[in-house]
Backbone as a chain_set.jsonl record, in Angstrom:
{"seq": "MGVPIFDTTLIVVSRLRRKKPFYRAGKDHTYHRLVKLGLDPNRATLTMQFTAGFLGCLAFITLSLPPLAANIVFFACLIGGFLVSLTWIARGCGRTNYFHRAIEIFWARK", "coords": {"N": [[-35.568, 105.345, -106.436], [-33.424, 106.609, -105.461], [-31.901, 108.538, -106.924], [-33.68, 110.832, -107.356], [-34.112, 111.5, -104.63], [-31.5, 112.052, -103.776], [-30.938, 114.239, -105.474], [-32.868, 116.145, -104.689], [-32.158, 116.52, -101.987], [-29.538, 117.494, -102.302], [-30.049, 119.924, -103.657], [-31.654, 121.358, -101.807], [-29.926, 121.586, -99.551], [-27.736, 122.892, -100.741], [-28.893, 125.304, -101.647], [-29.833, 126.395, -99.251], [-27.414, 126.831, -97.97], [-26.422, 128.868, -99.558], [-28.21, 130.803, -99.019], [-30.539, 131.07, -100.576], [-33.858, 130.809, -101.929], [-35.216, 127.592, -101.732], [-37.326, 126.661, -103.171], [-37.533, 127.794, -105.645], [-37.03, 127.688, -109.202], [-34.058, 126.499, -110.84], [-30.717, 126.191, -112.205], [-29.14, 124.331, -110.921], [-29.432, 121.672, -110.476], [-28.715, 118.112, -110.358], [-28.422, 117.087, -112.972], [-27.733, 119.412, -114.479], [-25.348, 120.032, -113.231], [-23.785, 117.838, -113.929], [-23.581, 118.27, -116.676], [-22.142, 120.663, -116.61], [-19.763, 119.636, -115.696], [-18.75, 118.568, -117.96], [-20.0, 116.565, -119.403], [-21.928, 115.502, -122.215], [-25.378, 116.336, -122.914], [-26.94, 113.984, -123.453], [-25.368, 111.896, -122.392], [-25.262, 112.665, -119.721], [-27.935, 112.357, -118.963], [-28.206, 109.6, -119.42], [-26.371, 108.618, -117.546], [-27.618, 109.339, -115.134], [-29.985, 107.832, -115.359], [-28.982, 105.204, -115.48], [-27.79, 105.037, -112.958], [-30.068, 105.315, -111.317], [-31.484, 103.007, -112.064], [-29.661, 101.006, -111.259], [-29.588, 101.451, -108.464], [-32.259, 100.915, -107.866], [-32.489, 98.161, -108.525], [-30.666, 97.162, -106.673], [-31.994, 97.795, -104.317], [-34.18, 96.027, -104.392], [-32.799, 93.615, -104.196], [-31.652, 93.773, -101.655], [-33.853, 93.591, -100.017], [-34.354, 91.019, -99.143], [-32.345, 90.514, -97.371], [-30.887, 90.344, -94.048], [-31.221, 93.066, -91.631], [-28.655, 94.119, -90.792], [-26.868, 93.236, -92.794], [-28.048, 94.471, -95.005], [-27.632, 97.169, -94.362], [-24.843, 97.239, -94.445], [-24.418, 96.762, -97.164], [-25.641, 99.08, -98.142], [-23.951, 101.177, -97.106], [-21.55, 100.413, -98.3], [-22.166, 100.805, -100.997], [-22.57, 103.553, -100.934], [-20.002, 104.577, -100.266], [-18.55, 103.422, -102.383], [-19.83, 104.638, -104.602], [-19.101, 107.31, -104.171], [-16.298, 107.16, -104.494], [-16.123, 106.226, -107.147], [-17.31, 108.379, -108.442], [-15.433, 110.448, -107.946], [-13.203, 109.425, -109.316], [-14.212, 109.314, -111.905], [-14.732, 112.029, -112.393], [-12.133, 112.94, -112.326], [-11.024, 111.826, -114.645], [-12.661, 112.986, -116.568], [-12.27, 115.765, -116.412], [-9.607, 116.177, -117.041], [-7.564, 117.54, -115.819], [-5.194, 118.442, -113.242], [-6.237, 119.503, -110.965], [-8.732, 118.354, -110.4], [-10.324, 117.572, -108.244], [-10.81, 119.923, -106.844], [-12.251, 121.271, -108.778], [-14.544, 119.675, -108.957], [-15.613, 120.019, -106.385], [-16.063, 122.744, -106.529], [-18.093, 122.882, -108.465], [-20.161, 121.239, -107.406], [-20.625, 122.301, -104.872], [-20.939, 125.022, -105.153], [-20.989, 128.47, -104.348], [-22.787, 130.717, -105.466]], "CA": [[-35.829, 106.624, -105.805], [-32.174, 107.157, -104.942], [-31.462, 109.733, -107.653], [-34.489, 112.001, -106.993], [-33.874, 111.877, -103.231], [-30.19, 112.698, -103.743], [-31.022, 115.533, -106.142], [-33.631, 117.057, -103.833], [-31.333, 116.833, -100.817], [-28.437, 118.348, -102.76], [-30.57, 121.249, -103.976], [-32.086, 122.043, -100.586], [-28.738, 121.931, -98.752], [-26.947, 123.873, -101.495], [-29.566, 126.61, -101.668], [-29.844, 126.933, -97.887], [-26.059, 127.344, -97.703], [-26.259, 130.121, -100.308], [-29.302, 131.675, -98.591], [-31.47, 131.253, -101.695], [-35.058, 130.005, -101.704], [-35.071, 126.265, -102.332], [-38.518, 126.342, -103.94], [-37.45, 128.428, -106.959], [-36.348, 126.914, -110.243], [-32.661, 126.865, -111.02], [-29.883, 125.31, -113.019], [-28.17, 123.705, -110.038], [-29.774, 120.275, -110.258], [-27.647, 117.152, -110.677], [-28.255, 117.039, -114.427], [-26.996, 120.597, -114.919], [-23.987, 119.927, -112.697], [-23.069, 116.868, -114.762], [-23.269, 118.937, -117.944], [-21.048, 121.603, -116.309], [-18.528, 118.86, -115.548], [-18.236, 118.241, -119.274], [-20.765, 115.529, -120.091], [-22.945, 116.006, -123.121], [-26.697, 116.12, -122.296], [-27.382, 112.585, -123.542], [-24.596, 111.076, -121.454], [-25.684, 113.038, -118.365], [-29.214, 111.693, -118.738], [-27.945, 108.163, -119.338], [-25.705, 108.376, -116.263], [-28.62, 109.403, -114.07], [-30.9, 106.698, -115.505], [-28.254, 104.002, -115.093], [-27.651, 105.067, -111.502], [-31.391, 105.037, -110.739], [-31.77, 101.593, -112.288], [-28.78, 100.215, -110.399], [-30.042, 101.577, -107.082], [-33.537, 100.218, -107.765], [-32.2, 96.717, -108.477], [-30.008, 96.894, -105.396], [-33.014, 97.861, -103.271], [-34.92, 94.769, -104.41], [-31.917, 92.541, -103.732], [-31.426, 93.883, -100.209], [-35.081, 93.319, -99.265], [-34.319, 89.686, -98.549], [-31.204, 90.418, -96.456], [-31.111, 90.85, -92.685], [-30.949, 94.506, -91.554], [-27.228, 94.438, -90.721], [-26.289, 93.034, -94.12], [-28.59, 95.511, -95.887], [-26.926, 98.411, -94.041], [-23.474, 97.113, -94.95], [-24.515, 96.97, -98.612], [-25.936, 100.493, -98.345], [-22.762, 101.992, -96.887], [-20.561, 100.057, -99.324], [-22.569, 101.512, -102.223], [-22.346, 104.972, -100.714], [-18.568, 104.822, -100.385], [-18.165, 103.084, -103.754], [-20.326, 105.692, -105.489], [-18.264, 108.495, -103.982], [-14.989, 106.92, -105.113], [-16.31, 106.168, -108.6], [-17.559, 109.754, -108.886], [-14.17, 111.192, -107.957], [-12.38, 108.895, -110.401], [-14.842, 109.716, -113.155], [-14.491, 113.461, -112.542], [-10.707, 113.108, -112.622], [-10.798, 111.519, -116.058], [-13.44, 113.895, -117.404], [-11.743, 117.131, -116.42], [-8.302, 116.199, -117.671], [-6.69, 118.472, -115.113], [-4.697, 117.915, -111.971], [-7.043, 120.034, -109.864], [-10.085, 117.855, -110.634], [-11.1, 117.519, -107.012], [-11.257, 121.281, -106.561], [-13.28, 121.59, -109.772], [-15.765, 118.967, -108.549], [-16.138, 120.713, -105.208], [-16.534, 124.042, -107.0], [-19.354, 122.709, -109.176], [-21.201, 120.653, -106.576], [-20.905, 123.1, -103.68], [-20.695, 126.411, -105.528], [-21.733, 129.538, -103.664], [-22.923, 131.8, -106.455]], "C": [[-34.549, 107.286, -105.289], [-31.749, 108.448, -105.612], [-32.348, 110.941, -107.331], [-34.279, 112.454, -105.55], [-32.534, 112.582, -103.102], [-30.266, 114.098, -104.331], [-31.752, 116.55, -105.275], [-32.825, 117.468, -102.611], [-30.192, 117.771, -101.192], [-28.912, 119.775, -103.013], [-30.947, 122.011, -102.717], [-30.88, 122.481, -99.765], [-27.926, 123.027, -99.447], [-27.587, 125.258, -101.457], [-29.667, 127.217, -100.276], [-28.479, 127.505, -97.52], [-25.836, 128.694, -98.373], [-27.33, 131.144, -99.977], [-30.217, 132.058, -99.756], [-32.707, 130.412, -101.417], [-34.969, 128.674, -102.445], [-36.266, 125.897, -103.209], [-38.539, 127.009, -105.321], [-36.704, 127.538, -107.943], [-34.908, 127.39, -110.389], [-31.932, 125.846, -111.867], [-28.808, 124.641, -112.169], [-28.554, 122.273, -109.674], [-28.636, 119.372, -110.731], [-27.383, 117.087, -112.171], [-27.401, 118.212, -114.917], [-25.552, 120.574, -114.415], [-23.157, 118.922, -113.49], [-22.687, 117.477, -116.106], [-22.135, 119.946, -117.739], [-19.713, 120.888, -116.152], [-17.973, 118.397, -116.892], [-18.968, 117.134, -120.003], [-21.721, 116.176, -121.084], [-24.312, 115.646, -122.524], [-27.184, 114.673, -122.352], [-26.663, 111.702, -122.533], [-24.965, 111.408, -120.01], [-27.004, 112.358, -118.01], [-29.023, 110.194, -118.574], [-27.285, 107.792, -118.009], [-26.716, 108.367, -115.122], [-29.597, 108.233, -114.152], [-30.233, 105.384, -115.103], [-28.123, 103.92, -113.572], [-28.982, 104.743, -110.824], [-31.762, 103.567, -110.905], [-30.949, 100.686, -111.398], [-29.256, 100.26, -108.947], [-31.383, 100.879, -106.861], [-33.351, 98.712, -107.677], [-31.569, 96.328, -107.145], [-31.015, 96.912, -104.245], [-33.822, 96.562, -103.226], [-34.078, 93.61, -103.898], [-31.777, 92.575, -102.21], [-32.684, 93.661, -99.383], [-35.03, 91.98, -98.548], [-33.164, 89.503, -97.555], [-31.603, 90.843, -95.045], [-30.696, 92.323, -92.602], [-29.462, 94.869, -91.518], [-26.567, 94.306, -92.089], [-26.777, 94.099, -95.099], [-27.899, 96.848, -95.631], [-25.486, 98.383, -94.522], [-23.457, 97.344, -96.461], [-24.762, 98.445, -98.905], [-24.685, 101.355, -98.196], [-21.644, 101.665, -97.881], [-20.896, 100.75, -100.64], [-22.332, 103.01, -102.099], [-20.875, 105.329, -100.893], [-18.083, 104.534, -101.805], [-18.617, 104.131, -104.751], [-19.508, 106.954, -105.386], [-16.912, 108.326, -104.672], [-15.08, 106.853, -106.642], [-16.539, 107.57, -109.15], [-16.266, 110.555, -108.959], [-13.258, 110.727, -109.088], [-12.911, 109.349, -111.751], [-14.618, 111.199, -113.428], [-13.036, 113.71, -112.909], [-10.421, 112.852, -114.094], [-11.485, 112.515, -116.963], [-12.853, 115.29, -117.491], [-10.388, 117.222, -117.102], [-7.337, 117.184, -117.039], [-6.215, 117.845, -113.805], [-5.53, 118.404, -110.794], [-8.497, 119.597, -109.995], [-10.929, 117.853, -109.375], [-11.643, 118.898, -106.668], [-12.352, 121.71, -107.527], [-14.601, 120.917, -109.395], [-16.414, 119.658, -107.348], [-16.731, 122.062, -105.622], [-17.899, 123.928, -107.67], [-20.456, 122.222, -108.249], [-21.547, 121.502, -105.366], [-20.693, 124.582, -103.924], [-21.582, 127.357, -104.719], [-21.803, 130.726, -104.614], [-23.801, 132.889, -105.943]], "O": [[-34.59, 108.391, -104.747], [-31.282, 109.366, -104.938], [-31.804, 112.009, -107.051], [-34.269, 113.653, -105.271], [-32.427, 113.591, -102.404], [-29.724, 115.043, -103.758], [-31.305, 117.689, -105.142], [-32.813, 118.642, -102.242], [-29.915, 118.734, -100.476], [-28.241, 120.73, -102.621], [-30.598, 123.183, -102.572], [-30.817, 123.63, -99.328], [-27.482, 123.978, -98.803], [-26.902, 126.262, -101.259], [-29.592, 128.438, -100.133], [-28.388, 128.531, -96.847], [-25.149, 129.56, -97.831], [-27.37, 132.222, -100.569], [-30.613, 133.214, -99.9], [-32.612, 129.394, -100.732], [-34.68, 128.638, -103.641], [-36.208, 124.899, -103.926], [-39.481, 126.8, -106.086], [-35.853, 126.738, -107.555], [-34.588, 128.543, -110.096], [-32.461, 124.785, -112.198], [-27.695, 124.41, -112.64], [-28.065, 121.724, -108.686], [-27.716, 119.818, -111.416], [-26.226, 117.038, -112.591], [-26.456, 118.02, -115.682], [-24.643, 121.044, -115.099], [-21.962, 119.13, -113.7], [-21.594, 117.228, -116.617], [-21.262, 120.074, -118.598], [-18.659, 121.457, -116.437], [-16.854, 117.889, -116.96], [-18.593, 116.792, -121.125], [-22.256, 117.256, -120.834], [-24.393, 114.733, -121.703], [-27.781, 114.189, -121.391], [-27.284, 110.854, -121.891], [-24.978, 110.517, -119.16], [-27.173, 111.849, -116.902], [-29.616, 109.585, -117.684], [-27.611, 106.762, -117.419], [-26.676, 107.497, -114.252], [-29.998, 107.695, -113.12], [-30.858, 104.545, -114.455], [-28.322, 102.86, -112.979], [-29.015, 103.978, -109.86], [-32.296, 102.953, -109.982], [-31.463, 99.714, -110.844], [-29.318, 99.228, -108.278], [-31.621, 100.316, -105.793], [-33.983, 98.055, -106.85], [-31.9, 95.293, -106.566], [-30.897, 96.127, -103.304], [-34.116, 96.052, -102.144], [-34.598, 92.715, -103.232], [-31.783, 91.532, -101.556], [-32.597, 93.55, -98.16], [-35.6, 91.827, -97.468], [-33.031, 88.433, -96.961], [-32.547, 91.613, -94.868], [-29.899, 92.782, -93.421], [-29.055, 95.838, -92.158], [-25.793, 95.173, -92.493], [-26.005, 94.577, -95.93], [-27.609, 97.585, -96.574], [-24.963, 99.406, -94.963], [-22.583, 98.041, -96.976], [-24.157, 99.002, -99.821], [-24.391, 102.175, -99.066], [-20.875, 102.549, -98.26], [-19.997, 101.233, -101.328], [-21.935, 103.658, -103.067], [-20.547, 106.284, -101.598], [-17.303, 105.303, -102.367], [-17.864, 104.481, -105.66], [-19.241, 107.608, -106.395], [-16.437, 109.236, -105.351], [-14.209, 107.369, -107.341], [-16.017, 107.912, -110.211], [-16.034, 111.267, -109.936], [-12.613, 111.545, -109.744], [-12.141, 109.725, -112.634], [-14.345, 111.588, -114.564], [-12.738, 114.593, -113.713], [-9.656, 113.588, -114.718], [-10.955, 112.859, -118.019], [-12.933, 115.931, -118.539], [-10.062, 118.256, -117.686], [-6.381, 117.613, -117.685], [-6.767, 116.851, -113.334], [-5.526, 117.779, -109.734], [-9.404, 120.386, -109.728], [-12.132, 118.107, -109.436], [-12.793, 119.033, -106.252], [-13.275, 122.429, -107.144], [-15.661, 121.533, -109.504], [-17.629, 119.852, -107.318], [-17.78, 122.467, -105.119], [-18.765, 124.78, -107.468], [-21.573, 122.737, -108.296], [-22.674, 121.427, -104.876], [-20.311, 125.318, -103.014], [-22.75, 127.078, -104.45], [-20.967, 131.627, -104.56], [-24.027, 133.879, -106.639]]}, "num_chains": 1, "name": "protein.A"}
């Protein structure tokens, strides 16, 4: 459930920032943003499915951990996912201003 929750949160926050209704359809979902970053549609879908599967497996693993350890795993995955995303965007864009491009796509005010 990590990917749908992330996507919904991203859309609501992004549209509220741009003063647009969050209940209307749009092309600003995570899938469309990945395609804008340069991924072909199949790879964007595969990336989202892999991420959802990984987060689902991690959720089952952390069920047996004490709360403190589960929270440490959660925050480590959060930070690791952010760093992997930035590295991946850097390689995909092939430019030196990759961070600005990522921010432009993910937090665009159109």
